[in-house]
Each structure stands twice: as C-alpha cells, then as structure tokens.
N, C-alpha and C positions, 0 to 999 in steps of 0.2 A: 089661554090662547087666542083671546080676542083682540090683544095688542098686536102681534105679527101679522093677522088676517086684514087689518087697518092698516097698517102700514104698507103692505102689500097691496091692497086697493088703492090707496094714496100714491103709490110709487107709480102703479100702472095708469093709471090717470095722467099724471105727467109726462110718461114716458110718450102715451098716445097723442099728448097735444103737443109733444116736441116734435114727433114724428110726422104730424100734420101741418106742421110749419116749412119743414123740409122736402117731404117727399109727397109721391101721390099715394092712394090707396092701396095699392097693390102691395106697400110696403109691411102692411098688416099680416098678411099672410106668414113671412118668415119670422115675424116678430113674434105671433102667437105661436107658431111652432115651437121657436127657441124658448120662449115662457114655458110651454108646457112641458117641454125637456128638461128645463132647471127645477122646475116644482115638482117633477116625479122624481129626479133624482135628488133633491132635497127632502122629500117626503120618504122615499126609501131609505135614506140615510138616517134619518131620526125615527124612523119606524114608525110612520104615520099610518092609520088606518087608508083603506083604498077608497073608502067613502069620503074622507075630509080631503085627500088628495083631487078627488074627481069634484068636489064643491069648490076647492080652491081653484083649481083652473078654470072651471065655469065663471067664476066670478072675476078672475084676472083676466080673461079672454072678453067679459062685457066691459069691464073699466077700461081696457085698451082701446075698445072701438067706442065706449062713450066720450073718453079723452079726446081722441081724433075728431069726433064728430063736435064736440063743444068746441075745440079751436078752429075748426071751418066756421062753425055759426058766428062766433066772436069775431074773427075776420071778416068774414062778410059784412057785419055790421058797423065794423069800422069806420069812421068818416075818412073819407080819400082826403089825401091832401091836397090843399089849394092852389 
C-alpha cells in the first residue's frame, strides 16, 4: 500500500502548487473538502479501514497546504524581470 499513498501525496503537492499560481488561499477549503469526499468514496469502495482513510485524508490535506505554501515561497523568491 506504500505506492498509492506516495502517488497521492505527490499529486496533492502538485495540485496545491498549481492552485497557488492561479487562486487565493480560500481555494484550499473547497479543494480539501473535495479531496476528503473522493478519498472517503474510494476508501469505502475498496473496503479500506477507517483508520487508513483518516490517515490518508490527513496526509493529503497537509500535502495540499505544503504544495500551496511552497509555490508561494518559490514565487516570492523569483527574481523579478528587469
């Protein structure tokens, strides 16, 4: 089960970074809620334990926020055009 979790984390980091380039921070709330719904639905369909679903939603929520913050920090460090 390690591979799907790492894929989900990487995808969440990238989604968070893309969102930071286009939207304000308020976009994270509906994105996180949508991710929770999708992960819960997938977990129930695959009959995964509630503890694993909870862990994955916590990790994805954190990854979305870290991706968003990382993109903002990298954008702020970029050298402005001359």
